[in-house]
N, C-alpha and C positions, 0 to 999 in steps of 0.2 A: 370466391375463395382462391387465394393465390398460393402457389407452391413456393416455399421458402427453404433454402438450403443454408445451414449454419456451419461454418468451419470452426471447430473447436468447442469443447464443453467446459470452458472457464466460467467464472461466476457471472461476468457481464453477458456472455453468450447465452447462458441458460436463463438469465433474467429476461433477455430480449425474447428468447424462444417461448417462455411461458406467457408473456404478455401478447405475443403475436398469435399464439394458439387460442387464447381466450377471445381474441378479435375475430376468430373464425377461419384463420389460415391453416394450411397444412404445413407443418414444420418438421424438418428432419435435420438432425445434428450429426456431423461426421467428425469423430475425434480420433487422432492418430495413435494415442496411447490407449491403455486398457481400462481407464477409469475417468471419472469426471472431476471437476474442481479446479483444473489449471494449477495455479500456484498453491491452492489450498489442499494440502495433502496430509497424510498421517503415516507415521512410522511405528511399527509394532515389533517388539522382541521380548521374549521371556515374560510376557504378561504386562510389560510396560507399554504405554502409548504416548506419542508426542505429536504435536503440530509441527510440521516442517515448513509451513508458510506463516501467514499472520497468526498471532496467538491471542489477539484481543479484537473486539469489534467496537469501533467508535460509531456514533450516529446510527443506531439500530433502526431509526425511523425509516431509513431507505428500504430495508427489508420488510419492515412492517407494512409499508405501502405496497410492496410487491405482492405480499400474501393477501392483503385486502383486495387488491385489484384482480387477483387470479383465482380466487376460490373462497369458500365459506370459512375454512379453518384459518384463524389468525396465526401469526408467526409463533406466538407463545404456546399454541397448541401443538406445534411441530417440534420445537426445541425449547430447552430450558435456558433462559437468559438470567445471568447473575451479575448484578452491578458490583464492580470491583472497588473495594474501599479498604485502605486508601487506593487512589488511582495509581500511585507510584511512590516508592521510597527512593530517594536520591542520596547517594553516597559520593561526596565531593572529594577533590584531590587533597584538601587539607584535613580530611577525616571527619568533617562535620556531616550531619545527616538531617534529612527532613522527610517526613511522610505527608503527602498532599492529599487531603480528602477529595472524594469524587464529586465533581459538579457543584462545588460550593466556593464561590469567590471569597466570601467572608471567612470561611474556614481556611482557605489557602493563605489569605493575608495573615491570619492569626498564627498559623503553623510556621510560616516563614519568619515572622517577627520573633517567635519564641526560639526557633532553631538557629537562625542566622543573624539575629540582632534587630533591634528596633529600627524601623524605617524601611527594611528590605521588603516586607510585605506590602507596604504602601506603594513602593515603586513598582512592584509586580502587579498590584491591583490597578494602578493607573495605566500600566502598559496594557492590561487586558481590556480596559475601556477603549483604548485606541485600537486594539486588535479587533474589537467588536465592530468598530466603525468600518474598518477594512473589510470585515466579513459582510456587513450589510451592503457595502458598495459592490462587492464582487460575487456574492452568492448566486444571484440569478444568472448573470451572463456566463459565469464559469461553471455552474453546476446544474442549473435548471433549464437552460436553453441550449439549442444547437449552437455551435460556434458561429459567431457573427461573420457575415461576409467581409465586413470591414474590421476584422480582428485586430488590425494595427492599433485601433483605439485602445484595446486592452493592453497591447504591448507597450504603448508609450506612457500610459497613465499609471502613476503610482498611487494606489488607493490608501496606503497607510498614512495617517495624519501625524507625521513625526513632529516631535518637539523641536523648535528652533535651537540650534547649538552654535555658539560662537567658536570659531576655529580660525586661527591665523588672521584675526581682525575681520573675518567674514562670517556672516550668519549662514549656516547650512542646515539642511534637514537630512535625517538618515535615509540613505537610499538602499542600504543592504541590511541584512539581519545582524551582521557583526557590528555595524554602526549603531543600530538600535540598542544592542547590548552595551556597547562601550559608552555611548552618550546619554542613554536614558536609564539604564539599569545600574551601571557603574560598580557592581559587585561581581567579582569573577565567578562566584557560585551561581548568581542569577544569570550571568552570561552563559555559563555552562548549561543551566537548565533550559534557557531559550534555544541555544544552538543545538541541543540534543534532538529537538524535534525536526530540524532540518537534516541533521546527520543520519537519523533513522531512515530517511528516504534517499540517502546518498547525495545530499546537496551540500556544497561548500558554503557555509554561512558568510564567508567573506565576499562571495559573488552572488549569493541568493538574494533576491529583492526583499525589501522590507515587508512586502505583501505576504511573505511567508509567516507573518505574525498570526495569520488565520489558523495555522496548524496547531499551536498550543491552545488558541482560543476554542477551536472546535472541540478539543478534548475536555477543556475545563467547563465549557458551557453545556455540553450534551452528555458528558460522562463517558466512561469506558466500561464495556461489558464483556463478560466471558460466556461462552456457550458450553454448557455442561456436556462433557464428553469430548470437548475440543472443537475448534472452528470447523473441522471437517464435517461435524454434524450439521452445520449450517449448509454446507455444500450438499450433503445428503438430502436435507429438507427441500432445497430448491430443485434438485434433481427429481425427487419424488413428486413435487408439485408439477414439474414438466410432464412426467409420465401420466399424472392424473388428468392433465389437459391434452393428452393424446400426442405429445411430442414423441417422435421416433428417434432413437439413438443407435448409431452404428459405431462401435469401438474397434480399434485396430484398423480404422479406415483412413488412410493417409490421402489427403487431397494433393494432386499433382498440378492442377491448373484450374483457373476460373474460365469458363467458356463465355464467349461473347458472340452476339449476333446483332448486326446493324448498330454497333456501338453501345450495346446494352448487355449487362450480365444475363446469361441465359442458362447457367447451371455450373456443374463441377465435373471435372475429370478426376477419377481416383487412380491411385498408383497401380491398382490391379487392371487398369485399362477400361473399367466400366465408366459409364457416363450417367450423371444425374441431371435431369432437366429441372429448371426452376425459373420462376418469374422474378425472384429477388434472391440475392446472395448476401449473407451477413458474415463478415469475417471477424473472428475473435483471436486472430494470431498476431504475432509481433510484426512491425512494419517491414522488416527485411524479408520475412517469410512471405508476406503478401506481395511485396514487390516482385518476387520470383514467380508467383502464381499468376500474375496479370501481365502477360506478354513480356515478362522479364523486366518490366519497368515499374516505377512507382505510379499508382493510380491516383495522382493528384492533379488538380487543375492549376493553371498558371495563377500565381498570386496567393495560393493557399499556403497556410503555415505548414512547414515541414514537420514530420513527426519527431517528437522528442526521443533522442537516443539515450539509452541507459548509461549513466556515468559510473554506476556502482552496483554492487551486488551484496549478498549477505553470506557470511560464514555462520553455520549453525552447528552447535555441539549439543548432542543429546546425552544426558547423564542419568544413569540408573543408580540409585543410592539405597543402601540398607539403612534402616531406621526411619521412624515416622516423621512426617512433616511437622515441625514445631507449631503448636497452637499459636495463632496470632501472627504467623509469618506473612509478610507482604506478598501478594500475588506477583507483583512486578517490582523489581529493584533495578535502577539504572546506576551503574558504577562508572563514574566519570573518569576520563583519562587523567593521568598524573601530569602530563604535558600536552595540553590541548593544541597548542600551535604546532608542535611536532607531529601530532596525529593528523592534523589537517594537511600539513605539508607532505606527509607520507602518502596520504590518500589521494590528494588532488594535485600534487606536484607533477612534473613532467615524467618522473619515474613510475608513478602510479603503483606504489607499494603498500605495505601494511605496517602500521605502527605497533611497536611493542607496547604493552600495557594500554591497549586501546579502550575506548568506551564500550562497555558490555552491558546488554540488557539481560537480566536474569528473571525467568518466569518460573514461578513455583505454584502451579494451580492446586487448589484444595479440591481434588476430584478423585474419589475412590475408583472411578472407572478407568483411570490411567495407570494404576499400579496393581501388582498381583495380589497384594493384601495390605492391611493398614500398617504393616511394619516396613514399608518401603516408600520411597519418594521419587518422582520423576521431575527433573529440572531441565529446562531448555535455555541455552546461552546463544545469543546472537550478537554479531558485530558487523559493521559495514566494511566491505572489502572491494577492491576494484572489480569491475564487471569483465573487463577484457585484459587481464594481466598477461604479460609475456614472460611466462615462467620457464621457458626453454625446456619443456618436458619434465620439470621437477615439481609439478603441481602437488602431488600426493605428499611429498616430504615437506614442502613449504607450508601447506595447509595443516599438516599434522603438528608441526612446530607451533604454528600460530594458534591452533586449538589448545595446546598446552598453555600458551600465554593467556588465553581466555579463561581457562580454568583457574590459573593463578590469580587473575584479576577478580574472578567471581568469589574467591575466598574472602575478599573484603566484605561480601554480602552474606556468605555462608561459611563461617570460620572453620567448621569441621568437614568441609566438602571432600577433601582428598581421603580423609580417614574413612569416610562412608562410601566412597566410590566403588561400585561393582564393575562397571564398564562404561565406556562412552563411545558414541558414534559421531563421526564427522560428516556433515553435509556441506559440500563445496558448491561454488557457482556452477560447476559442471552439472550437478544434479538439477539445479533450477533450469538450466538450458535444456536439459533432456525433458523435463516435465512441461515446460512452457514454450519451448522453441525460441526464446529470447536469446539473441546473440550474446555470448559471453556470460549468460546467466543474469543479464541486466534486470533490475527491478525498477519499474516506472514510478516517478513521483507524481503527486497530484498537480493538476494545472494551476499555475500561479500567474497573476497579472504582472505587468511591467517587464523589466529585463529584456526589452526589445523582442519579446515573444519567445525567448529561449525556453521558457517553461510552459508554453502552451503545447497542446497536442493536436494531431491531425483531426480535421473535421470528421464527424460520423458519416457524412456524405462524401462521395469520391467523384472523380472526373468520369468514372464509368457509371452510366445511368443504371440504377438498380443494384449497385454494389455499395454496401455500407460497412463501416467498421465499428467494433464494440470492444469493451474491455479496457484494461489499464493503459494500453499504448495508443488509445484514441481519446478524444474529448469525453469527459473532463479529467482523464488521467488515472494514476495509480491509487491503490488503496481499496479496501472492500466497499466502503460506501460509494466511492466514485465509480467502481465497476458496476454496481447496481444502478446508479444514475445513468450510466451510458446505455444500459439495456432499456431503460424507460425512454431515452431520447431516440434510439434507433427504432423502437416499436412505434413511437409517435410519428417519426418521419415516414415510415412505411404505411401506416394506417391512415394518417391524415394528409400525407404528401409534403412537398418541400416548404409549404407555408406554415408548417407546424412550428410553434414558438415555445413549446414547453407547457407543463401543467400550470394552471393558474391558482 
């Protein structure tokens, strides 16, 4: 039985802890804040409840597998999963709307044809077929296996089978998501639909590789789910599974250093001066924080992929409304920017600012547990913003103004929003930085192939023997499913050793 010290109580870290405990190891988790979940948090006020991190769960099979492998009670016995249908309602710049059914390619094709015009559904359906091919080519190396030592193969190879396109008397294939939209979808509303999946992770579609086609495919193929009571209930269930497997938690326990002996991780030093001895250390913190814990330098070997740094964060506005949620209201509505190019230029240009009338995601869960009574509604607005803006000390005022812009945009989805508004709470990137330790409140994107490796993440193994990384900032990247996958990979590497190649 090995002693394993885990830094942080995020979703990936807890997933690894539960699996390692089941394998017979003694696992202890040290979390600098007072609760678990990492970016998966909950805000409560006046009887209203809100998710402040992810609001929906794609690919729940990852957590179903975690619960099957760590105990007798399946996931559905610990939380209530609700399939969201429609998966999303989209409101486009020209005023047209479409509601996309959950996990139904045929239904999506029909809905697009009816809402946007004949032929649009077919083009999107054909795109999903190509996106599936990219998914099939990348699923195992990017999600189910530790990062290959020759990861450059993933960096150089574009898995998306783009349609040949004649341009300036030359035949080209789409290399970026923006080119996929312009050359293969050809409708600005379909382009906005495609690019919104990249924008949600803070990725510029003009530079994001075509392999990002797997992001909409994952949602359309496997569906989108809501956890009754909010996603924080999923974090609670994973935490309780850890406790049931005898994982020990220490909250308010800040780690100040990773101890090494003979070139191997040997434990942790805590901020209070105490020392924790361990045979293995699992780090669930952001790369910059880990760099500072390990001899003040990055724990990577020569030739390893550098960890992906967050290019963007999220601004979240929590709205408490009087009046009941209308029957049949979509759980999620994406209100697209009126000027998409201006939004991209503002976000990803050299200035790194925020666009007025940006793309806004509106979440309206049908969940009585999130409101004080049936005569009220809780709504969450989110929009992508820079992770490390230089606001010259004016953060509060700038974000307050931008929050007002988000509310104005959201009125396109909820016309009576301001008339019903009781109060609102603004959650800035600073809150994400405080809860997760990520520099500037950065939000990691999932690992993607091609793009010279810019969207790959650091390996779960490190140059320090016995030290492993888990969570959104390590392979296979950000997002709830990916965090759970990273936990499975780290547990496999510790239990089975460096020859572990993932579940078969």
